[in-house]
N, C-alpha and C positions, 0 to 999 in steps of 0.2 A: 234976140231969137224970138218968133213966132209961136204962139200956143196954139197947138191944132187940135187940143181937145183930149191929146191923149193923157195929159196930166190929170185931168179931172176923170178920165174914165178908168184909169190905174186906180184912183182914189176909191172910184165907187164897187170896183170889183173886189178890192182889199176888204173893203166894209162889209161886204155881203160874203164874203170869205170868212172874216173873224165872225160873223152872227151866226153864220151857218157852223162853224166849230162851236161857239159856244152853246148853242141848241142841242149838240151831240153830247156834250159835255154834260148838261142837263138831263140829257135823256138817259145816258151811262148811270149817272147817279141813280134817276128811279130805279132803273133797273136792277141795279146793285142793291136798292132797299128792299125791293119786291123779293130778289132771293134770299135777302137777310130773314124778311117775314116766314118765306117759306120755310127756310130751314128752321127759325123757333117754332113754328108751328108743327114742322113733321116730326119735331120732337116729342111731342104731346101724346099720350097715351090713353086720351078720353076725347070725347065731343068737348069743343068749346063754345062759348057763347060769342057770337059778334061783337058784344061790348069786351070779351077778352081779347078777341082778334085786335080791335082796335086800341087797345091800351098799348099791347104788345110793338103793334104799330108806330105809336106815339111814342113808345120808349127807344125804339131803334132810331126813328129820326131825331129824339133828343141827343142820343149817341151822335151822332153824324157830327152835330152842330156843337158839341162839348169841345 
């Protein structure tokens, strides 16, 4: 049976689709981290420093990987 190139085209489209979904998954995880950070910061009753914001963000990111 002759290969008319459709098999290769399917592989390319399939790979592109997988990469697209993987990128969306990473985007969703980033958005979730931002919402967690916002929630943590919204509980604060005082003005916090940039260092405290960074520490909170780092803590939340560490929790995701544990």
